[in-house]
C-alpha positions in Angstrom: 5.2 -71.1 10.2 3.9 -72.7 7.4 1.2 -75.4 7.3 3.7 -77.9 6.2 5.8 -77.3 9.1 2.7 -77.6 11.7 1.8 -81.1 10.0 5.4 -82.3 10.3 5.1 -81.0 14.0 2.0 -83.0 14.4 3.2 -86.3 12.9 6.4 -86.2 14.9 4.2 -85.8 18.0 1.9 -88.5 17.3 4.6 -90.8 16.4 6.6 -89.8 19.8 3.5 -90.5 21.6 2.7 -94.1 20.1 6.3 -95.2 20.7 6.3 -93.9 24.1 3.2 -95.5 25.0 4.2 -98.9 23.2 7.6 -98.9 24.9 6.4 -98.0 28.4 3.9 -100.9 28.3 6.6 -103.4 28.1 7.9 -102.6 31.6 4.4 -103.2 33.2 4.5 -100.5 35.8 2.2 -100.9 38.7 2.3 -97.4 39.7 0.9 -94.8 37.1 3.1 -92.0 38.1 6.3 -94.3 37.1 4.3 -95.0 34.0 4.0 -91.3 33.3 7.6 -90.3 34.0 8.9 -93.1 31.7 6.6 -92.2 29.1 7.4 -88.7 29.3 11.2 -89.5 29.0 10.9 -91.9 26.1 8.5 -89.3 24.2 10.8 -86.7 24.8 13.7 -88.4 23.3 11.5 -89.7 20.5 10.5 -86.2 19.4 13.9 -84.6 19.7 15.6 -86.8 17.2 13.3 -85.9 14.4 12.9 -82.5 15.2 16.6 -81.9 15.6 17.1 -83.5 12.0 14.3 -81.3 10.5 16.0 -78.4 12.1 19.5 -79.2 10.6 18.1 -79.9 7.1 16.1 -76.5 7.3 19.5 -74.6 8.3 21.3 -76.5 5.5 18.8 -75.6 2.9 18.5 -71.8 3.7 22.2 -71.7 3.4 22.3 -73.1 0.1 19.5 -70.9 -1.0 21.6 -67.9 0.3 24.8 -68.6 -1.7 22.8 -68.1 -5.0 
């Protein structure tokens, strides 16, 4: 795996954590367990979208390269 891919993954992870914390703070949970569960679910959903898009783009680029 290249350094570029590691940087992309780190950026996606950091953004997903920031979004998850900001969205979870809107709900004002009194229980720390509920806060962690909701933040984890939101973070998971937020990180899967860009990672799936990046994977599909990588596959598409690799198929174009194989044609030539």
